[in-house]
Each structure stands twice: as structure tokens, then as C-alpha cells.
KEKE-3310 file (N, C-alpha, C; in steps of 0.2 Angstrom, whole numbers, plus 5000, padded with zeros to 4 digits):
npx = (4989:5003:5008:5009:5025:5029:5038:5044:5049:5061:5068:5083:5088:5090:5092:5086:5098:5106:5111:5114:5100:5087:5072:5054:5038:5025:5012:5012:5016:5006:4995:4998:4999:4986:4979:4983:4996:5014:5025:5041:5055:5065:5081:5089:5102:5105:5116:5116:5116:5112:5100:5093:5092:5084:5073:5068:5063:5052:5034:5028:5029:5030:5032:5036:5031:5039:5055:5061:5065:5080:5082:5091:5091:5080:5081:5075:5068:5078:5074:5071:5063:5065:5069:5082:5091:5092:5103:5105:5093:5085:5092:5090:5076:5073:5079:5071:5058:5060:5063:5051:5042:5047:5047:5034:5029:5018:5016:5015:5013:5015:5012:5027:5030:5023:5029:5042:5040:5036:5048:5057:5053:5055:5049:5045:5045:5035:5045:5041:5025:5016:5022:5025:5015:4998:4991:4975:4972:4976:4990:5000:4998:5005:5019:5011:4996:4984:4988:4978:4969:4956:4958:4955:4945:4947:4946:4942:4946:4935:4938:4949:4960:4961:4948:4940:4944:4941:4928:4922:4919:4924:4933:4936:4952:4968:4981:4998:5010:5022:5028:5025:5018:5024:5028:5022:5028:5030:5026:5016:4999:4988:4976:4969:4964:4967:4956:4962:4968:4981:4990:4985:4985:4992:4994:5000:4993:4994:5000:5001:4998:5002:5001:5000:4998:4995:4990:4989:4984:4986:4985:4972:4964:4951:4943:4933:4939:4953:4954:4950:4960:4972:4968:4966:4979:4986:4979:4984:4997:4997:4994)
npy = (5072:5065:5048:5044:5041:5028:5023:5008:4999:4986:4969:4961:4946:4929:4920:4905:4899:4903:4915:4933:4943:4956:4958:4961:4958:4953:4956:4969:4977:4974:4979:4993:4996:4993:5003:5014:5019:5020:5008:5008:4999:5000:4997:4991:4993:5005:5019:5032:5046:5044:5038:5049:5057:5049:5049:5062:5062:5053:5051:5046:5034:5017:5008:4992:4975:4963:4956:4956:4972:4978:4976:4983:4996:5002:5000:4988:4974:4959:4943:4926:4923:4933:4938:4937:4952:4965:4976:4985:4987:4992:5004:5011:5012:5019:5031:5035:5036:5046:5057:5057:5061:5073:5081:5081:5071:5059:5044:5026:5014:4996:4983:4977:4990:4999:4997:5001:5015:5020:5017:5024:5037:5038:5029:5013:4995:4980:4966:4953:4950:4940:4936:4948:4957:4959:4950:4945:4940:4931:4935:4931:4924:4915:4905:4896:4897:4903:4919:4928:4925:4930:4937:4944:4958:4976:4991:5007:5024:5037:5051:5052:5052:5039:5034:5043:5039:5025:5024:5016:5010:4998:4985:4969:4960:4953:4945:4945:4945:4946:4955:4972:4989:4997:5008:5023:5034:5052:5060:5053:5047:5035:5026:5015:4999:4982:4970:4966:4978:4981:4992:4995:5004:5019:5037:5053:5067:5081:5079:5077:5064:5052:5037:5021:5004:4989:4977:4967:4974:4972:4959:4956:4961:4962:4967:4981:4991:4989:4993:5006:5012:5011:5018:5031:5034:5034:5045:5055:5055:5059:5073)
npz = (5107:5115:5118:5135:5143:5154:5167:5172:5185:5188:5191:5196:5188:5182:5167:5159:5157:5167:5165:5168:5169:5166:5173:5172:5176:5164:5167:5172:5161:5152:5158:5158:5145:5141:5148:5141:5141:5138:5141:5149:5153:5167:5171:5186:5188:5182:5181:5194:5189:5175:5178:5183:5172:5164:5171:5169:5157:5158:5161:5171:5185:5190:5204:5206:5211:5221:5228:5245:5253:5258:5275:5283:5279:5285:5298:5302:5310:5311:5303:5300:5289:5280:5263:5251:5248:5236:5233:5222:5216:5227:5229:5217:5216:5227:5224:5213:5218:5228:5219:5211:5221:5226:5214:5210:5201:5194:5203:5206:5217:5220:5230:5235:5231:5239:5251:5248:5245:5257:5265:5258:5261:5275:5283:5291:5291:5295:5296:5295:5294:5300:5312:5319:5319:5326:5318:5311:5299:5285:5275:5266:5253:5244:5237:5231:5229:5216:5208:5207:5217:5227:5243:5255:5261:5259:5268:5263:5265:5266:5264:5254:5240:5234:5236:5229:5216:5215:5221:5230:5247:5252:5245:5237:5237:5231:5240:5242:5250:5263:5271:5278:5279:5294:5303:5298:5285:5288:5277:5271:5270:5277:5268:5266:5274:5280:5286:5299:5302:5296:5286:5270:5259:5254:5252:5246:5251:5245:5233:5215:5210:5220:5225:5233:5234:5243:5238:5223:5209:5196:5194:5195:5185:5180:5190:5193:5202:5200:5186:5187:5195:5187:5176:5182:5186:5173:5167:5176:5173:5160:5160)
capx = (4993:5008:5007:5013:5030:5028:5044:5042:5055:5063:5072:5089:5086:5094:5088:5086:5105:5110:5114:5110:5094:5083:5065:5048:5032:5021:5006:5013:5017:5000:4990:5000:4997:4978:4977:4985:5003:5020:5030:5049:5058:5070:5086:5091:5109:5106:5119:5111:5115:5108:5093:5090:5091:5078:5067:5066:5059:5046:5028:5025:5033:5027:5036:5033:5031:5046:5058:5061:5069:5086:5080:5095:5089:5075:5083:5070:5070:5080:5069:5073:5059:5067:5072:5088:5090:5095:5105:5105:5086:5083:5094:5087:5069:5073:5080:5065:5053:5061:5062:5044:5038:5049:5045:5027:5028:5014:5020:5010:5017:5012:5015:5034:5030:5020:5034:5048:5039:5037:5055:5061:5051:5057:5045:5048:5041:5036:5049:5037:5019:5013:5025:5026:5008:4993:4987:4970:4971:4982:4992:5005:4995:5010:5018:5006:4989:4984:4989:4971:4964:4953:4960:4951:4943:4951:4942:4945:4944:4931:4942:4955:4960:4959:4941:4938:4946:4937:4921:4919:4922:4927:4934:4940:4959:4972:4986:5004:5015:5023:5030:5020:5020:5023:5027:5020:5032:5027:5022:5011:4993:4985:4970:4965:4966:4964:4952:4966:4971:4987:4989:4984:4986:4994:4995:5002:4987:4995:5004:4996:4996:5006:4997:5003:4993:4998:4988:4992:4979:4988:4983:4965:4962:4944:4940:4933:4944:4959:4954:4950:4966:4977:4966:4968:4987:4988:4977:4988:5003:4995:4994)
capy = (5071:5060:5043:5045:5036:5025:5019:5002:4996:4979:4966:4957:4939:4925:4916:4898:4897:4906:4921:4938:4946:4961:4955:4964:4953:4956:4959:4977:4979:4973:4984:5000:4997:4993:5009:5019:5021:5016:5005:5008:4995:5003:4992:4993:4995:5011:5024:5037:5051:5042:5037:5056:5059:5045:5052:5069:5060:5049:5055:5042:5029:5012:5004:4985:4971:4959:4953:4961:4977:4977:4978:4988:5002:5005:4997:4983:4968:4953:4938:4921:4923:4939:4936:4940:4959:4967:4983:4989:4988:4996:5011:5013:5013:5024:5037:5036:5038:5053:5061:5058:5064:5080:5084:5080:5067:5053:5037:5021:5008:4990:4978:4980:4997:5003:4997:5005:5022:5021:5017:5030:5043:5038:5025:5007:4989:4973:4961:4947:4952:4935:4936:4955:4961:4955:4948:4940:4939:4928:4940:4928:4919:4914:4905:4890:4899:4908:4926:4931:4923:4935:4934:4948:4964:4981:4996:5013:5030:5041:5057:5050:5051:5033:5033:5047:5035:5019:5026:5011:5010:4992:4981:4963:4961:4948:4946:4941:4948:4943:4961:4977:4995:4997:5015:5027:5040:5058:5063:5048:5046:5028:5027:5008:4994:4976:4969:4966:4984:4982:4997:4992:5009:5026:5042:5060:5072:5087:5077:5076:5057:5047:5032:5015:4999:4983:4971:4967:4976:4970:4952:4956:4967:4962:4971:4988:4995:4989:4997:5013:5014:5011:5023:5037:5035:5036:5051:5060:5055:5063:5080)
capz = (5113:5114:5123:5141:5145:5160:5169:5176:5189:5187:5196:5193:5188:5178:5162:5160:5156:5172:5163:5171:5165:5169:5173:5175:5174:5159:5170:5173:5155:5149:5161:5156:5138:5141:5150:5136:5142:5134:5147:5148:5158:5170:5174:5192:5188:5179:5186:5196:5184:5170:5181:5184:5165:5162:5175:5166:5151:5159:5163:5177:5188:5193:5208:5205:5217:5220:5234:5251:5254:5263:5281:5287:5276:5289:5304:5303:5314:5307:5303:5295:5283:5275:5257:5249:5246:5230:5234:5216:5215:5232:5228:5211:5217:5232:5220:5209:5223:5231:5214:5210:5227:5226:5208:5208:5195:5196:5205:5208:5220:5220:5234:5237:5230:5245:5256:5246:5245:5264:5267:5255:5264:5282:5287:5292:5290:5298:5291:5294:5297:5304:5319:5322:5319:5328:5312:5311:5292:5281:5270:5262:5249:5238:5229:5228:5226:5210:5210:5206:5222:5232:5249:5260:5259:5262:5269:5260:5268:5261:5262:5251:5233:5232:5236:5223:5210:5215:5222:5235:5254:5253:5239:5238:5234:5232:5245:5240:5254:5270:5275:5277:5283:5301:5305:5292:5284:5289:5271:5269:5274:5276:5265:5266:5279:5280:5292:5305:5303:5292:5281:5263:5254:5256:5247:5248:5249:5241:5227:5209:5210:5223:5228:5233:5237:5245:5234:5216:5205:5189:5193:5195:5180:5179:5195:5192:5206:5197:5180:5189:5198:5182:5172:5185:5185:5166:5166:5179:5169:5153:5161)
cpx = (4997:5006:5012:5018:5030:5034:5042:5048:5055:5067:5078:5087:5091:5089:5089:5093:5109:5113:5110:5105:5090:5075:5060:5042:5028:5015:5006:5013:5010:4995:4992:4998:4989:4976:4979:4992:5008:5025:5037:5052:5064:5075:5088:5098:5111:5110:5115:5111:5111:5101:5089:5088:5085:5072:5064:5061:5053:5040:5025:5030:5029:5033:5033:5034:5038:5048:5058:5066:5074:5083:5084:5094:5084:5076:5077:5073:5072:5075:5071:5069:5061:5071:5078:5087:5094:5097:5104:5098:5084:5085:5091:5080:5068:5074:5074:5060:5054:5061:5055:5040:5040:5047:5038:5025:5024:5018:5014:5015:5013:5015:5022:5034:5028:5026:5040:5046:5039:5044:5059:5059:5052:5053:5048:5043:5041:5040:5046:5030:5016:5016:5026:5020:5003:4988:4981:4968:4977:4984:4997:5002:4999:5015:5013:5000:4990:4985:4983:4966:4962:4954:4956:4949:4947:4946:4945:4942:4941:4935:4949:4954:4959:4952:4938:4939:4941:4930:4918:4923:4925:4927:4937:4947:4962:4977:4992:5010:5016:5026:5024:5022:5019:5022:5027:5025:5027:5023:5016:5005:4990:4978:4966:4968:4963:4960:4956:4970:4978:4985:4990:4985:4988:4994:4998:4997:4988:4999:4999:4994:5002:5002:5000:4998:4997:4996:4991:4986:4980:4986:4976:4962:4955:4940:4939:4937:4951:4960:4954:4956:4971:4975:4967:4975:4989:4985:4981:4995:5003:4995:5000)
cpy = (5065:5055:5044:5039:5034:5021:5014:4999:4988:4976:4962:4950:4935:4921:4909:4895:4899:4912:4927:4941:4952:4958:4960:4960:4957:4958:4967:4980:4979:4978:4991:5001:4997:5000:5015:5022:5017:5014:5006:5005:4999:4998:4995:4995:5001:5016:5029:5043:5050:5041:5044:5059:5056:5048:5058:5067:5056:5054:5052:5037:5024:5008:4997:4981:4967:4957:4958:4966:4976:4980:4983:4995:5006:5003:4992:4977:4962:4947:4932:4920:4929:4936:4939:4947:4960:4975:4988:4991:4993:5003:5014:5016:5019:5031:5039:5039:5045:5058:5063:5062:5072:5084:5084:5076:5061:5047:5033:5016:5002:4985:4980:4987:5001:5003:5001:5012:5024:5022:5023:5036:5043:5033:5018:5001:4984:4969:4954:4948:4946:4935:4943:4959:4956:4953:4943:4938:4936:4933:4936:4922:4918:4909:4900:4893:4903:4915:4930:4929:4929:4933:4938:4954:4970:4987:5003:5019:5034:5048:5056:5051:5045:5031:5037:5043:5029:5020:5020:5012:5004:4988:4975:4963:4954:4950:4942:4944:4945:4949:4966:4983:4995:5004:5019:5033:5046:5061:5059:5048:5039:5029:5020:5003:4988:4975:4968:4973:4986:4987:4994:4997:5015:5031:5048:5065:5077:5085:5076:5069:5053:5043:5025:5010:4992:4977:4972:4968:4973:4962:4951:4961:4967:4966:4978:4993:4995:4993:5004:5016:5015:5017:5030:5039:5037:5043:5057:5060:5059:5070:5084)
cpz = (5112:5120:5129:5142:5152:5162:5174:5179:5188:5192:5192:5193:5184:5173:5163:5159:5162:5171:5166:5166:5169:5168:5176:5172:5169:5161:5170:5166:5151:5151:5159:5149:5137:5143:5146:5137:5138:5140:5145:5154:5161:5174:5181:5192:5184:5183:5188:5192:5178:5172:5181:5177:5162:5165:5172:5160:5152:5162:5169:5179:5191:5197:5209:5211:5216:5227:5239:5250:5259:5270:5285:5284:5281:5296:5306:5307:5309:5308:5298:5289:5278:5269:5255:5246:5240:5231:5228:5215:5220:5231:5222:5212:5222:5229:5216:5213:5226:5225:5212:5215:5226:5220:5206:5202:5197:5197:5208:5211:5221:5224:5237:5236:5235:5250:5254:5247:5253:5267:5264:5258:5272:5286:5288:5291:5295:5293:5291:5298:5302:5311:5322:5322:5322:5323:5313:5304:5289:5276:5264:5258:5242:5241:5226:5225:5220:5212:5210:5212:5226:5239:5255:5257:5261:5262:5267:5263:5263:5259:5259:5243:5230:5232:5230:5217:5210:5217:5227:5242:5256:5246:5241:5234:5235:5237:5244:5244:5261:5275:5274:5281:5290:5303:5299:5291:5285:5283:5269:5273:5272:5274:5264:5271:5278:5286:5299:5306:5300:5287:5274:5257:5257:5250:5250:5246:5244:5235:5221:5209:5213:5228:5228:5237:5238:5241:5227:5211:5197:5188:5194:5191:5179:5184:5193:5196:5203:5190:5182:5191:5192:5177:5175:5185:5178:5165:5170:5175:5162:5154:5161)
residu = (MET:SER:THR:PRO:LEU:ILE:GLY:VAL:THR:SER:GLU:ASN:ALA:GLU:ASN:GLN:TYR:GLY:GLN:PRO:ALA:VAL:ARG:SER:LEU:ARG:THR:TYR:ILE:ARG:GLU:MET:ILE:LYS:ALA:GLY:GLY:MET:PRO:VAL:ILE:ILE:PRO:SER:GLU:THR:PRO:THR:GLU:MET:LEU:LYS:GLN:LEU:PHE:GLU:ARG:LEU:ASP:GLY:ILE:ILE:LEU:THR:GLY:GLY:ASP:ASP:ILE:ASP:HIS:THR:LEU:PHE:LYS:GLY:ALA:ASP:HIS:PRO:LYS:ILE:GLY:LYS:ALA:ASP:PRO:LEU:ARG:ASP:GLN:CYS:GLU:ILE:THR:LEU:ALA:LYS:LEU:ALA:VAL:SER:ARG:GLY:LYS:PRO:ILE:LEU:GLY:ILE:CYS:ARG:GLY:ILE:GLN:LEU:LEU:ASN:VAL:ALA:LEU:GLY:GLY:ASP:LEU:TYR:THR:HIS:VAL:GLU:ASP:GLN:HIS:PRO:ALA:LYS:VAL:LYS:HIS:ASP:TYR:TYR:PRO:GLU:PRO:PRO:ARG:ASP:LEU:ILE:SER:HIS:PRO:VAL:ALA:ILE:GLU:LYS:ASN:SER:LYS:LEU:PHE:GLU:ILE:ILE:GLY:GLU:THR:GLU:ILE:PRO:VAL:ASN:SER:LEU:HIS:HIS:GLN:GLY:VAL:LYS:THR:LEU:ALA:ALA:GLN:LEU:VAL:ALA:THR:ALA:HIS:ALA:PRO:ASP:GLY:LEU:ILE:GLU:ALA:VAL:GLU:ILE:PRO:ASP:HIS:PRO:PHE:ALA:ILE:ALA:VAL:GLN:TRP:HIS:PRO:GLU:TRP:ILE:PRO:GLN:GLN:PRO:ALA:SER:GLN:ALA:LEU:PHE:LYS:ALA:PHE:LEU:GLU:ALA:ALA:SER:ASN)
# end
């Protein structure tokens, strides 16, 4: 059996000399290799037709974390805490998400990835959770705290694929976001929540593997839940 090719989305950045660069954190790469996949970095500027050709060759897609999605794409409330949007990345990932959903290809969303999947399928977001959601839990433990800081638990729905994978109704997670799912897209089902009710995981029930989580399992790889999630994704991508 050949090693599954896993497309890993990236962000546009600059190197130390101010020159344009493509960046994806090594944590995603490391966990894909550990789980048995071959990571393929997807540049956001890839033209749509080339992106579709690349999609056909991939066995799975990871929508990675990163900066905020353009709030005008989902008619979200403007807020001074919204970060600079990257239209090329937004369009690239929306295209990949829609293709993966319609074609039944395994897709795993992480942090920004859960938000992107929701927006791609017609949902919307809190553009700043602290001010727009009756939050009783702090969610934005960044940039100062370590990324593996366990911030709060999430409750997992028993009748979900996520529960089948992890086997627990509650797990501890890190939390590195200031935005979150507000109105859930019709195709998605919420499968985990923070103590304040904010959606922390979603999935598409009739899809081979379409799961997205708000936390960052790649930064807490020692957690059994993180290992189980990556393993299940790679198993789905191998079929």
C-alpha cells in the first residue's frame, strides 16, 4: 500500500529578509509523518485549475490554523480585533473544502480550519468571541502562553464519529483562537462544546471523514485524543 498524500494548507508570509514565502508550521508536518502520511504543502496562490488537478492526486486535506478569514465572506460583524485577511488563502481553502465535501475525500480542519469549513458550507462566525458570545471561558491563550497549555475541557457528543475515534466524553484541550463558529452550516453537526457552549468540533455524518476541531491537537501530540484523531484521519485517507 502506498503512503497517502496529505495536502496541508499554508499561509503567505515573509522570510527574515522581507521576501515573500510560503509557510506551514512544522507541527502539522511532524504529526502527519508520525501518523504515516506524506505531507504536501499547498501554496495559497495556486491557480484554481491547478488546485483542482492537485486535489485529484491527494488522499486527504488538512485545513490548518492561522489568521482570520475575511469577515465579508460570511457577512460577519466588523471588529477592531479582526486580523488582516488573506484573500488568496481564503479562496484556496474554500475551494479545497468544497471539493473534499462534495467528492467524499477525507478532510481535517484545525482551529481556523473549523471556521473555514463552516464558512465554506454557508455558516458564519463570531468575529471576536469575547465580545459577541456570552463566554465564561477564556479562549484566546496566545501569543504569550505556550501553545501546549491545557486551557479548558471540551464535552464530546456520544453519537458522533469524533467519540468513536477518541472514546471519551470529555478531554482537555489547548485554546488559541479569538473567533469561533456562530451559526452552524446546514451540512455540519456540532460534536463537541466548551463549557460556555461554544462549538469546539463539527463533522459531516454521512461523509467518510469530515471532522474539524477548534483546538490544536498538533501542539498536544502526547494526548491520546490527538494521536487517535490523526491516526483515524490517516486511516480514512488510506482507503
